[in-house]
Structure formats: structure tokens, C-alpha cells
C-alpha positions in Angstrom: -51.0 42.7 -85.4 -51.1 46.1 -83.6 -52.0 48.2 -87.2 -55.0 45.8 -87.5 -56.0 45.1 -84.3 -55.3 41.8 -83.9 -54.6 40.0 -80.7 -53.1 37.0 -79.8 -56.7 35.4 -78.4 -57.8 36.3 -81.6 -54.9 34.2 -83.0 -55.9 32.0 -80.9 -59.7 31.7 -81.8 -58.1 31.5 -85.7 -56.0 28.4 -85.1 -52.8 29.2 -83.9 -51.8 27.4 -81.1 -49.8 28.5 -77.6 -46.8 26.2 -79.1 -46.8 28.3 -82.1 -47.1 31.4 -80.5 -43.9 30.9 -78.1 -42.3 29.7 -81.4 -43.0 33.2 -83.0 -42.2 35.3 -79.6 -39.0 33.9 -79.9 -38.1 34.7 -83.5 -37.8 30.8 -84.0 -39.1 29.2 -87.7 -42.7 28.4 -88.3 -44.0 26.0 -91.2 -45.3 27.2 -94.1 -48.9 26.1 -93.0 -49.1 28.3 -90.0 -47.5 30.8 -92.6 -50.4 30.7 -94.8 -52.5 31.1 -91.4 -51.4 33.9 -90.2 -51.5 35.6 -93.8 -54.9 34.7 -94.1 -56.0 35.8 -90.4 -54.1 39.5 -91.1 -55.0 39.8 -94.9 -51.5 40.1 -95.9 -48.9 38.3 -98.1 -45.8 36.2 -96.8 -43.9 39.8 -97.5 -45.2 41.1 -95.0 -44.4 38.9 -92.2 -41.4 37.1 -93.4 -37.5 38.6 -93.7 -35.0 36.9 -94.7 -31.2 37.9 -93.5 -28.1 36.5 -94.4 -26.6 34.7 -91.5 -23.4 34.0 -93.0 -20.2 34.5 -91.1 -17.1 36.2 -92.7 
């Protein structure tokens, strides 16, 4: 967001609601619809936003 000059206010005006912003801030799960909206707003791909981690306990 910083690189693209996108603020939280811009996200709100672009269809991302407060609850979703809170979810993003807490690194919780989001829907694919939200991911699509973010990609459209930020003009990027999901690979630029999503990082998969291995949560398995050895």
C-alpha cells in the first residue's frame, strides 16, 4: 500500500469495509472476493499480497 500510495481511507472508499480492514491488520483470513478487490485497488496479483506458511508442528 505504501509503495502505491494507497491509504486505508482509499480502501474504505473502494469497497473494503472497516471489519475487513481490522481483519487485515490482525493478519487473519480474508475471502477471495476481498483478495480480488485488493488486487484491483492495488493493481497487483495475489502473489504480491498472499504468503503461504507451513503451520505444521514437527
